[in-house]
N, C-alpha and C positions, 0 to 999 in steps of 0.2 A: 140638586147641587151639581154644578159643572166645575171644570178645572179653574176657571177664572174667578170663581166664588171663594176659593181657598186663599185667603189673604192674611190670616192670622193663625199660627200654629202654637199649641202648647205642648211642650215636652215635659213629662213628669218623670223626674229622676235625672240627676246631673252627674251620675257616675260614669263608668267606663263607656257605656253605650250612649247615654243621653246627651252628654256634652257635644260629642262629635256629630250626632244626628241633628242637633240644634244648629250646629255650624253649617251643615250641608243645606238646610232649609234657608238659613240666612244668606248664604252665598248665592242662592237662586233668587234673592230679592224679596223673600217672605219675612214678615215680622214674626218673631219667635219669643214666647214667654218660656223661660227655662225655670222649672219649679222644683224645689227640693226643700225638705224640712230643715236641712242643715245649712246655715249661712256660710260656714267655712267650706262646705262642699261646693257651694255656688261660686265662691271666690276662687277656689282651686280649679273649677271647671272653666271659668273665664281665662285664667292663667294658661291652662292647657290649650284652649281655643286660640289664644294669641300666638302661642308657640306653633300650633298647627298651621295657622295662616302664614306665619313668617316662613315656615318650611316650604309651603306651597309657592310663596313668592320667590324664594331662593332658587327653586327649580323652574320658575317661570310658568307656573300653573295659575298664577294670580299676580296682579301688580301690587307693589308695595302701597300704592295710593288707595287701593281697594280695601285694605285691611280694616281701617277705621270704620268705613261705611258698613262692612259686614258686622263688626262688633256693635255698631249702633243699632242694628236690627235685632240684637239678642238682649232680652230684658230678664235678668235673673231676679227671682222673687221667691219668698216663702209663702206668699199669699195665693194658695191654689184657687180659692173661691173667686177671687177677683179676676185672675187669669182665665179661669174656666168660662166666665160669663161672655168673653169675647172670642173664644176659640172656635174656628171653623173645623179644625181637625186636632185631635189629641193623640199624641204618641206616648204610650205607656212604656217606660223603660226602667221599671223598678226591679228589685231583686226577684229571683225566680222562686218565690215562696207564696203558696196559695193564700195564706192569711193576709199578706201585704197587698197582693193584687185585689183580693176581695174588698179590702178597705179603700183602696184607691178608686175602684170602679163604683163603689157605693157613694163616694164623694162626687165622682164625675156625674153620676145619675142625678144627684141633687143640684149641682151647680151649673151643668152644661145645658145648652139648648138641646131639645130632642132631635134637632137636625145636625148636631155636631157628630162628625165621624170619629169613631174610636178605633185606633190602630195599635195593637199590642206588638211589642218587639219580641215576645216569647218564642222559644223554639222547643222547650221541654214540657210545657204545661198546656193542656187542652183548654185554652181560655174560654172556649165556647161552652164548656161544661162546668167550669168552676166559678164563673162570675155571672151575675144577673144584671142585664141592662134593659132599660126601656128601649123599645124598638131595636131588637137584636139584629135586624137586617143591616144596621150600620156598623156592626162589629166585624173587624177583619184583622188579620195578622200581616204585618210588614216586618219581616225578620232581616235585620241588617248584620253586617260583619265588620268587626274592627280591623284596622281603623276605618271608620265609616266614611270619612272624607277622602279616602283613597280607594277602598275595595268597591268594585262596581256592583256586585251582586246584591239584590234584595229578593228574598223568597216571600211570595205573596200567597196567603192561604185563606180560603173562605170557610166559614162554618156552615152548618145545615140551614141557617136562616139568613146568611149574608146575601144581600140583594146583588143581582148581576150588575146593577148600575154602580154600586160601591166597589165591586171588584174591578170593573172597567176603569173607574175613576182612579183607583189605587195604581193600576197599571200605567195609566197616562201620567199620573203625578210623578211616579218614579222615573219615567222616561224624561220628563221635563227636568228633573234633578240631575239628569245625566247618568242614571243608573242602568244596570242590565237586569230588569226584573224577570223572574220566572214564576209562573202561576202553577201551584200544585193543585191537583184535582180534588184533594181532600186532606184533612189533617192526618198526619202520620208522625209519631213522636220523633223529634230531631230533624225532620224534613230531609233534604237531600245531603247537604254538605256535612252537617254534624253527625248524621247517621253513618256516613262513611268514615268520617274522622274519628268517631268513637270506637269503631272496629280497629283502626290503626292504633289508637291509644292503648287498648287492651293488650295488643301484641307487644308494644315496646315496653309497657310496664312489666310484662312477664320476662322479657329478655333482660331487663335491668335487674329485676328481683332475683333471677337465677344466675346472674353474672355472665351471661352469654356474650354481652357486649356492653360497652360504656355508652353513656348518653351522647358523648361526642362522636363515637364511632357510628352510632345509629343515625344521627343527624347527617353526618358526612355521607353515609351510604345513600340516604334518601336524596340529599341535595345533588349528588353526582350521578343519579340515575333517574328516579321518578321526577325529581325537581327539574330536569331538563325536558323530559317527555310529556308530563301531564299538562303543562300549559298549552301544549300544541295539540295533543290527541285525547286528552281527558282520560277517564277510566274505561269507558265503553269502547270508543274507537281504538284504544290501545289493544284490545283483544283482536281486532281485525288485522293488526300487524303481527300479533303473535301467531295468528292462524287459528280459526275456530276448531279445526280438526285437532290441533295440538291442545287447545283449551279443553276440549272434551276428553282427550287422553289424560290430561293432568287431573281433571275431576275424578276420573276412574282410578288413576294410579294412587291418588291421595285418599281415595275412599271418602270423599267429601260427604258430609251428612246430608247436604242438599245438592241435588243435581238439577239443572235447569233445562226443561224440555225445549225451550226456544233454541238453545245451542245445538242440541241433537237434531232438531228439525232443520236448521239451516245447513248443518253438515250433510244430512241425508239428501238435501236438495242440491248439494254441491256448491253452496255459497259459503266459502271458507274465509272470506275477508279480502284483504288487498290483493292477494295472489290470484283470486278469481274475479275480482272486480265488484264483488258484492258480499256483504256480511251484515253486520249491524247497520252499516252505511252502504249506499249505492254510489259507486264511483264513476258512474256515467259513461261506461264503455272505455275508460282509460286503461292502458296496459299496466301491468304490475310495475314495470320500470318507470313509467311516468308518475305513478302514485308515490313510489319510494323516493324518486328524485325530488319531488315537491316537499315531501316530509323531511328528507335529510337536509335540504338546504335551509329549512327553517330551524331544524335542530342545531345545525352548525352556527347559525346566527345567534341562537339562544345561548349556546355554549360559549361563544366568543364574548357575548354581552356579559354573562355571569363572571367569566374570567377577568374581564376588564374591571368589573365592580368588586373583585375579590369576594364574590357572592358565596363561595364555598367556605369562607371563614365564619366563625361565630360572630354575631353582632356584638 
């Protein structure tokens, strides 16, 4: 199967994840069967999709004239077997419960063609171990982030039997949809973003539980610091601007349970980050002043933009 062969998608699960994923495919011109056991859930999903499309039109990401054509490509149904018979690709977006996923994939095995690609939206469950499918080389993970019609990232993960062709096709398909896909080398629970996000969650739960800060204080602190920096430098390059020698000192001072030899190796080589022109990133021979100037101009634009949006205020 190649990219042009994917003409009909089935999204199983019309909830928080599924409705918006269906919308993205429909916006790219693909016919989508949106399947759910609950008719009321389907009706609610279409209502949300209409609202999403209207919002996109209001900010000129879509014309108002396009809204109905996108909706016409989404076919809500409770009939999984009928939709499965014409699906070139199935997106599984049901609850993160093993028994539910097993039931869904059992039905997909029965009703889908053996050439149909199975793409799970899971991030917490090792789908490659908990479900059985005919021709497991067609099973892959495409993990989206809500709101899916806005957030660019899709994490793509292959299992031990996923074929390179299916992995490559997933990558090309996400790019066709306008996404920024990242391929992980293997399944690791929570993947990249949720793995980092989960660590953050543990910390703010503790701070709230112990009364160290309020929810509003924590969010304001993050928005007015990391919220400005992370979109520009991420979490890894951020250390280059801290200075890897200081990062190493902090690890020692806080007696961190885990120390990372990569940092010590870079410090020993004199690669301390932006101030030496090389750290986690290679800055191509630019001076520290040049690197900082480029960073700071983008920071200032981000700060100005957020201030204009009143972005530091709660939604």
